[in-house]
Every structure is written in structure tokens, then in C-alpha cells.
TIRO-941569 format. One record per atom (N, C-alpha, C, CB): x, y, z. Coordinates in pm, whole numbers, plus 50000, padded with zeros to 5 digits. Each point is the difference from the previous one (the first is absolute). Glycine has a CB too. Example, Ala and Ser with C-alpha at 12.3 -4.5 7.8 and 13.67 -1.06 7.14 Angstrom:
BEGIN
513194943150780 499115011950000 500905012050000 498114988350125 501545022249803 500825011950006 499235010950073 501184993749785 
// end
This chain:
BEGIN
295306339505145 501164991850017 501145007750066 499314986849801 500815026050164 501065008150060 499835000750151 500175013549790 498604988850256 499785000950144 500294986750068 498285017749962 501384971449972 500324986850055 501514998550014 497914990349898 502825013650000 501464998850003 500605008950108 499994994949755 499335015950278 500485009050105 499474995950137 500115018449833 499204970250171 499504993850124 498935008350072 502224989450022 496965017449900 498855007050059 499024989450050 500305020349847 498904982950254 499024990450050 499014995949890 500225010050230 499394977349767 499074995249896 498715008349990 500944977350038 498545027550072 498775008049995 500225012949921 499294990550221 501855015849796 500315012349926 500204996849853 501065010150205 499664979349766 500244996049861 498674997349930 502244990050064 496865003050002 498704997049942 499165012449976 500094978250113 499935031249982 499265012649982 500545007849881 499545000750247 501765000249743 500605007449888 499714992749867 501845008850153 498244978149848 499734992449878 498585002549949 501634982550075 497445019350017 498595001549962 499515014450004 499644977250086 501225032449943 499505013650020 499255005249878 501905004250157 497045002649871 499205007149899 499564991449882 501225020250067 498344967849964 499414991649897 500974993949902 498065013850024 503194984550016 500974994649905 499694985649960 501705015150098 497474977849980 499634986449959 499215000249869 499974992950241 499255017749738 499245001349876 500935002849881 498025008550132 502975000049891 500975003049895 500824987549968 500115024250076 500284968550027 500774987749978 499214990049916 501185003550219 497524995849804 499174990549924 499955003749851 498634996050205 501205016749764 499945003649857 501384999149934 498065015150049 502984986250029 501364998249946 500404985349996 500615022550087 498524969049967 500244985650008 501254996650079 498874997649782 501345009650327 501114997150092 499494997650142 501535013949857 497194982350153 499404998150131 500674988950080 497865008149906 502884983150027 500734989550072 501025005950098 499684984749802 500775027450171 500935006650094 499315004150129 501325008149805 497354992350193 499235004150118 499704988250092 499015018349865 501234969550091 499644988050077 500565000350143 499934987349785 501325016750236 500495000150138 499275009950092 502214993249908 497005015550034 499345010650077 498484998949992 501985014849958 497514972950042 498574998049980 499165002450124 500604983849827 500015018950286 499235002450122 499085012049981 501864990250140 496875008349892 499005010549978 500425013350063 498224982449994 502385017550121 500415012250067 501015008349924 499554988550208 501065005549691 500945007549917 499285009449905 501604981050017 497165016149947 499295008749906 498675005050054 501094987849818 498515007550299 498715004150054 500095001050152 498804989049807 500425019950248 500005001950144 500545013750036 500274975450033 499685028150094 500355013650042 501395004849959 498504996150188 502514995649826 501365004449968 500185001349849 500874988950209 498705001049716 500105000649854 499175011749945 500364975049991 498455026950064 499165011249957 500675013450028 497964986050041 502685015250075 500675012650036 501175002949906 499324996650240 501414993049720 501095001849905 499465004649865 501344982350118 497575011649838 499365004149875 499495014350012 499354976149951 500045027250161 499515013750023 501145010049988 498204991150152 502935006049911 501145009249995 500485001849857 500674993050231 499414996249694 500485000649861 498985006549908 501364979650042 497375017649979 498975004549907 499415013750034 499494976349960 500975029950147 499545013650032 501175009950001 498134990250136 502985005549804 501175008549987 500415000049853 500774995150239 499315016749703 500405001249860 501504998649983 498045014549960 502424985049917 501434998749973 500845011450058 499394987949794 499985023750226 500715011550057 499945000450152 499495012449792 499864977650268 499904999350145 498795007050058 502434998750003 496785007849913 498815006950048 498844990350015 500775021049890 498334982550200 498804991950025 499075000949879 500205003950249 499274984749708 499034999249891 498914990250041 501775005549824 497114994850105 498984989850024 500424987149931 498185017750017 501254971450026 500314987249937 499615000349853 499664988250220 499265018749747 499585000849860 500995008149916 497614998350074 502925012449984 501035007849930 501264991749979 499075021350099 501304971250004 501234991949992 499854989149894 500475004750243 498394988649756 499774989649900 500055006049860 498604986950164 500755024649818 500005006549868 501425003849959 497685008850043 503124996150052 501385003849970 500814987849956 499845018850166 500014970149905 500744987849966 499604995049863 500174994150243 498535005649730 499534995349870 500495009149888 497974990150110 502025022849913 500485009549900 501504998449976 498205016050068 502554982650039 501464998949989 500424987049932 500225013850206 499094975249826 500404987149945 499384997149864 500234991950232 498655014149737 499384998349868 498884989849996 502165006449907 497054994849988 498784991949985 500294985249978 498905020049907 502274976550043 500334986049975 500874994050110 499825004749757 500405002650349 500894995450106 499354989050084 501055022850006 499774969550065 499434990150092 499075006550103 502064986149968 498295026050078 499145006950096 498625002649941 502035010750103 497934993249771 498715002649936 499254987049974 500955020749893 499774968950067 499334987349969 499404993550124 501584997049810 499015005250306 499454994150122 499125009850079 502014985150010 497815026849936 499245010350073 498604995550043 501275016749870 497994975750051 498664995950047 500034992350133 499314999149761 501784993950269 500144993150127 500775008550101 499924978049880 501165027950075 500905007450089 499365012750052 501934990549876 497435017350038 499425012850042 499054998550117 500225007849768 498764983650222 499094998350114 500704995050127 498194995449837 502824995950148 500734995150118 500745011550069 500254977449891 500365031450030 500715011550057 499025009350071 501754998349820 497145004650115 498995008950058 499454994150130 499405008449770 500334978650230 499494993450121 501025000750114 498644984749857 502635013250112 501045000650104 500125014050057 501244981449886 498725028750026 500085013950047 498795003450085 501315006449794 497504989950160 498785002850077 500024993050135 498755002849786 501714984850217 500074992650126 500945006850099 499514978749876 501635026050074 500955006950088 499425013150049 501914989449878 497455018150034 499415012750043 498884997750101 500585009949779 498654979450204 498984996550100 500644996750135 498514991549817 502595000950180 500704996650125 500555012550067 500604977649906 499935031750015 500525012450056 498885008350065 501825000049827 497045000550106 498855007250057 499544993750131 499295006649770 500664980350235 499614993150122 501015002650113 498864982449862 502415017550103 501045002650101 499895014250052 501524983449889 498235026250021 499835013950044 498795001550089 501095007949790 497814985850170 498775000950079 500204993850139 498634999349788 502064989550216 500284993550129 500915008850086 499754977449893 501175029450044 500915008950073 499305012150057 501824992449853 497215013150074 499285011850049 498974996250105 500355011149780 499114977050214 498994996150098 500654996350134 498524991949814 502755004650186 500664996450126 500675012050065 500364977149910 499585034550025 500665012050055 499195006250110 501055004049781 
// end
């Protein structure tokens, strides 16, 4: 809502609203109705959404690079076993891992295409 009030483009607002599986957290908190304005699939899936998740899920709280598995473990540890993050982990965890893997695959393809055209 803050980004909307600041007149950010709807695509950016939707990406931020859905970043890193927040739709799963919203569902367990029973506030998913706040996500309705951002239901476009591209807000939570696809190259741009995946890249945003990759950036968030491969960077630790200290700014250092971590694996997606390390990042998920850190979040679950920090928030606790009864947290919304833990309660939605069976859905959220695989979605985060898939988004990170998809982005890393795209990066590998881009690198390979760049070296073959040199």
C-alpha cells in the first residue's frame, strides 16, 4: 500500500507485494485479501519475479551471499517454529527453491550464449 500511495508503477508494487513467497505467508495469516489487487501471475512467477526472489533468497541478513537453503533455514530459525513462515514452509520453501533454480538456469544460459557469440 505504501508503494501505491507513493505512485510506484503497478508492476513494481505487485512484485514487492509478492516477493519471496509472501502470498503463502498472507494465506496463513488470513490476510490474503490484501493480495487481490496483485493477482497477476507475473507478480509472483516468471523471470522478473524469480530474479527478485533469487536476490532476496541468496543474500543473508548481513548482505553476504548464501544458498537458498541456508537463507530459508535462517528465516525459519529467526522467526520460530510457530511463525507464519514456518507454517507455510511446505508450500513456500519449494516455491522459493524453484524460483532461485529457474533464475540460476537463466543466468547459466545467458552466460553460455554470451561465450558462444564471442
